[in-house]
N, C-alpha and C positions, 0 to 999 in steps of 0.2 A: 244592479241595485242590491241584489241579495248579497253579493260579495261585500258591498260597502256596509250593509247592516252587520254582517258577520265580523267585519273589521272593527266596527265600533263595539260590538259585544266583547270581543277579545281584548280590546284596549281597556275597556272598563274593568274587566276582570283582572288583567295583568297589573293595572295601575294600583289597585288596592293592595296587591302583594308588594309591589315596589315601594309604595308609600309606607307600608307597615314595617318593612325589613330594611329600609334604606339606612346605610351606614356611611357617614361622611365626617372626617375629623376636622374639628375647629380648635381654637386655642384653649378652651377649657371644657371639661366633661359635660357641663350643663347645657352648652350650646352646640355640641357636636352635631346633633341630629335635627336642629330646628330650621336653620336657614335653608338648607337644600330642600326640605319638604315644602317650605313656603314657595320656593322658586318653581318646583315641579308642579305644585298646585296651581300657580298662576299660569304656567304654560299649558297645563291640562285644560283649564277653563277656556283658554284662548283657542286651543286646537279642536276640542271636541265638538263645539257647535259647527265648525267648518266640515268636520267628518259627517256630522248628522245631516247637514244640508245636502251634502253630496249623495247621501243615501236616499234622498227624496227625489222622485221623478219630476223633472222640469221645475225644480225649486228656484224661486226668485226672491230677491230682497224685498220686492213689493208685497210679497205674501206674508212677510214677517208680522205686521200688525194683526192680520187675520189669525195667524198661528198663535199669537199671544192671547187673543180673545178666546181661543179654544182650549187654553190650559185649564187644569183643575182649579177650583176655587182657592185652595190653599196657596197657590202660586202668588195670588194678589196680596195675601197677608205676608208672604215671604218677601215680596218686593217692598211692601210698606215697612217691614221690620228692617230690611237693608237700608232703606231711605232714612230711618230714624237714627242710624249710626252716625250719619253725617253731622246733624246739629249737635249731637252729644260730643263729637270730636271737636267741632269748630268752636263750641262754647266752653270747652274744657279749659281750666287754668293751665293745663300742661298738654297741649295738643300733640306734641312730639310723641310722648308715651301713649297718648290716647290713640294715635294712628298705628304705631308700630310696636307698642308694648315695650317691655324692658329688654335688656340685652340677653338675659337668660330665658325668659318666657315671652316670646313675641306674639302674644295673643291679644293685640290691640284691635282697633276697628278694622284694619285691613284684613286680618285673619278672619274676623267674624263675617265679613262680606264674602271672602273667598270660600269659606266653609258653607255659607248659605247657598252660594251659586253652585257649589259642588253637589249639595243635596238636590237642588233643582235638576241638575243634569242627570243624576242617577235615578231620580224618582219618575222622570218623564220620558226616559229613553227606552231602548229595547231591553228585553229581559237579559240580565247579566248572568253568565255561567258562574258557578260557585268554585271553580277550581282555584281561583286566586285566593279566596278566603280560606279554603281548605288547606292550601299550601302554606298560608300564613300561620294557621293554627299549628300545623305539624312542625314547621321550621322554628317558629318563635318559642314554642313551649319546649322543644328539645334543647335549644340554646339556653333557655332559662334553667332547666334542670341540670344541664352540664355545668353551668356557672355556679349553681348552688353546690355542686360537688367539689367546687374549688378551681375548676379549669376556667380559663379565659380565652375561648376560641376566637374572639374578635380583637384580642389585645394586639395582635400583630399590626393592625391598622390604627387603633386608637392610641397606642403607645408612642407613635411617631410624634403626636402633638401633646397628648395628655393621657396618662394611664388611668384606666378605671380602677381605682384603688379600693372602692367600696367592697365590703365583704358580702353585701346583699347582692342578689342577682340584679343586674341592670340592663342586660341584653342591649337593645339598640335604642333605648329611650333615656338612658343615663340616670334614671331615678326610680327607686323601688316603687314609690306610690304611683307614678305614671304607668310603669309596667303593669302593676296590679290592675289598674283601670282597663288597660288594653286586653289583658288576659281574661278579665272578668267578662268583657264583651264577647270575646271569642269562645269562652266556656258556655255562654248561654245560647249561642247560635245552634248547636246540635239539638237542643230542646225545641227550638223553633223549626229547624229543618225537618226533623223526623216526626213532629206533631203527633206524638203518642205511640209511634212504632219503636218503643224503647227496648225491644228484645233483639233488634237488628244489631249485628256485630259491628257494623260501621258506626252506629251510635255509641256503642260501648267504647270503641277505640278513640273516637274523637272527643267524647265527653270526659273520659277518664284522663286522657293526656292533657286536655285543656285545664281541668280542675287541679291536676297534679302540679302543673306549672304555676297556676295561681297560688296554690298552697306554699310553694317555695318563696313567694314574696312576703308571706305572713303579714299581709296588710289588713288591719281590722275593718276599715271602711269597705273594702272589697268583699271581705268575708260576710259582713252584715248584709250587703247588697245581694250576694249569692244566696244566703239563707232566706231572705225575704222573698226573693224571686221564686225559689223552689217551693216555699210554703204556699205562696199564692197560687202557683200552678197546681199543686196537689189539692188545695182547698177548693178551687173552682172546677177542677176536672176529676175529682175523686171518683165519681160514679162511672166515668168512662175509663179512667186509668186502673182503678182497683189495685190489684197486687203489683202493677207496674210502678206504683208510687214507691214501693220498697226498693225497686231497682235503682230509681233515681237517688234515693236517700243513701243506699249502700255505696254506690259508686262515688257520690259526692263526699261522703264522710271518709271513706278509705283513701280516695285520691287526694283530697285536700291535706290529709295528715301524712302524706308521703314525705314531707320535709323531715318528719321525725325519724322515718325509716332510713332516710338518706344521710343523716348526720353521722352514724357510725361508719358509713362508707367513706365519707369525707375524712374522718379521723384516720381511717386505715390508709387512705391515699396520702395523707400528710406524713404518717409514720414511715412510709416507704419512700417518701421524697417525690412523689408524683405531682403534688400541688403544694402551694405555700399559703393559700388563703383558707381560713377556717370558716365554715358555714355558720351563719348567725341567724337567729330568729328573733322577731320582735316580741317583747314581753307583753302578752295579752292583758295582764293584770295591771299594767302601768296606765294610770288615768291622767297623766300629765298632758298628753296631747289633747284629750277632751277638755281639760281645764283651760288650756291655751286657746283652743278653738272658741270657747264661750266668750272669751275676752275679745278675740278678733271679730267675732260676729257682732258683738256689741258696738265696736268701733265702726263697722260697716253700716249698721243700722243707724247710728248717729250721723254718719256721712250722708246716707240717703235722705234723712229728714232735713239736712242742711241745704241740699240741692235736689228737691223732689221731682222736678219736671224732666229735665234732660240729663241729670246726673253730672258726675265729674269727668266723664269720658272713660272708656274701657281701660283697664289695667293702670290706673293712677293711684291705687290703694297705698302703695309704698310711700308716696309723697305726703300723705295726709292723715294716715291712721292715728298717729301719735297725738295729733291735735284734737281729735275727737274722742279720746279715751281719757278719763280722769287720771291725774298724775299717780295716785295710789295704785290704780288698776294697771296702768302702763308699767310701773315699777314691778308690780306683781308678775306681769307677763314676762318681763326680762328675767326675774328670779326663777320662774318656772322653767323657762327655756334653757337657762344656764346651769340649772341644778344647784343654785346657791343655798347654803344653809341659812337658817333664820337670823343668826347673828353676824353673818358675813357682810362686810361693808360693800356698798355699791353706790355709785353716783351716775345718774342718767340725764341726758339731754336729748330730747326728740327720739331718734332711733339709734343713738350712740350711748354707750355706757362704759364705765371702768369699774372694776371690782378687785378686791384684794385676794390674792392667792394664799394658800396656807403657808407658803414660804415668805410671805410679806411683800412680794412684788405686786405691782399693779398691772392688771391685764385689760387693755382696751378691747372693745367689741362693738360691732355694728350689726343690728338685726334687720335684714331686708325681708319684709313681708310683701311678696309680690301679689298676694291674693288674701282674701279674708278666709280662705279655706272653705268656701261654699260657693258653688257656681251660681246659685240663685241670688245670694247677696251681692256677688260680683256684678250680676246683671242689674240689680237694684241700684247700687251706688254708682255704677258706671253709666247706665242709660236712663235712670229715673223711671217715673211712672209711665212715660210714653213707651219706653222700651219694654217694660214689664207687660203692659197691656197688649202691645202688638205681638210680643212673644207668646203670651197666653192665647191670643186669637189664632196665631199660627199653629200652635200645638194642638188646640182643640179642633181646628179645621182639618189638620192632617189626620188626627185620630178618627174623626168622623168619616173622612175619605177612606181610611184603612178599614174601618168597620164595615162600610158598605161593600168593599171589595172582598173581605175575608169572611163576613157573616159570622156563623157560629164558631169559627176557628180563629176569631180575632185575638183571643187570649194568647195563642202561641206567637202570633206576630207581634204582640205587645210586650212579650217577655224581655227582649233585648233593650227596648226603650225603658222599661221599668227598672231593669238592673242598673243601667247607666244613670238613670234619673236618681235612684237611691244613692249611688256612688257620688254624684255631684252635690248631694246635700252636705257632704263634709269634705269635699275635695274641690278641684277647680278645673276649668277647661285648659287644655294644653294642646299644642300643635300636633304631636304624634298621636295622642289618644282621641281627641275630639275630631281630628281629621278623618280617622277611621270610623268613628261613630256616625258622622253625618253620611258617609258612604254606605254603611250598613243600613241605616234607617232609610236611605233612599232606595236601596235594593229591596228592602222589606215592602215598602209602599208599592214599588213597581211589580214585584213578584207575587203580591197578595192574590190568592185565589182559593176558594173553598174546595177545589177539586184535587188538591194534592195532600190531603190529610188521610192518614192510615190509622184508624182506631177500630177496635173490635166492638162495633155496635151496629144497629140495624141499617143505618145509612152509610156504612163504611164501604170502601171499595178496595179491591185487592191490587197489589202492585202490578199484576199482569194487565189490569184494566186501565192503567195510566199510560198514556203515550210516552215513548222514550224521551221525547223532548221535555216532558214535564215531570220526570222522575226526580226523586230527592237527590240522588247522587248518580 
């Protein structure tokens, strides 16, 4: 039985690495990495319960109802939330997209159910070793930094079908914004794992590397989430951290700005012919993305009010947003996205438009908004008040459960949840990032214990007092 438990622990740890680093070429760059993750997520959910039952002595199917009754309270809210997806999909005007999402971002009802079940598996199973996540932090951030320098280490695979031509680091998620969300989550994990022991060289290495990779994406949403998370940690724990707060700030600032130090290196590599891609950084002073988000959020709010009970179904935004945004504002959204000058002519119908180029030619364009660029508004328009209320009940129940387990050290366990929560306020769920997020949150709930915190105060314990099996690394 012990061997079966160890097998499940190793599977759970290895899976998070494979899911995070998985590379599989498809016909275009946006879908390269989505379908395989959905497939292995479904297989994982089918296989793991069998492995778990095999680890139980004299396990029988007849014992399943009793085992379900013994689950934590949040599991019942989780099942209720999963059940709420079904009517949202069935009553949707576009059930195909509601079930499976769009071709590029397949985050429909099926993915929501798979992700929820994955969280259940990780949060209620045996404690998961961290070597999978640590390996993911190291490998993914090194790839990101190398890509920022202009190299494309994964191009030998992706170029077979579609080259990653973007000058931003894309690593294995094909989009800079998605990569930023994943690296943000990985960057916060060392703050949680070391729980105040921020003079440890392992913390230095992991946190600095993760924040440096995140800096190379130059994503403003992820930067705000990182800053908010660190500020809340320092504010709530300042009496315990004291001068260690400076360590966090110094590492975060120097590491995040590493993209500026790496630009001259990229220029040098270009001059000597080693790379052909020039490193680019997003202009932090550009407010166009914020202006467009405000319009997208307004459309999502209007959609929610139009179908308030069960919503339109997950990921159906692209089919209806233009109907619920006034014509003048929809035209303004197109002009902002296309960078048109005030006097430049444009004609728009629904999500299609045509505008005049400076040379007099007409340029047709279609804007596909697969999300409102807010995970919370996506939930609101997609699943209505029923989905919102059940999700809130689930979130509160999980946090209460986590607080009971972690006690005074709840803030450290809450940090990754907080960071990703802030990120989702202006971004959206995706298969690569949200899949990792639910795994991380499940591991946090499962591993929460007040006995693994190392802080210099009266109730602290030394590393030597912690059993080997419970040490941070």
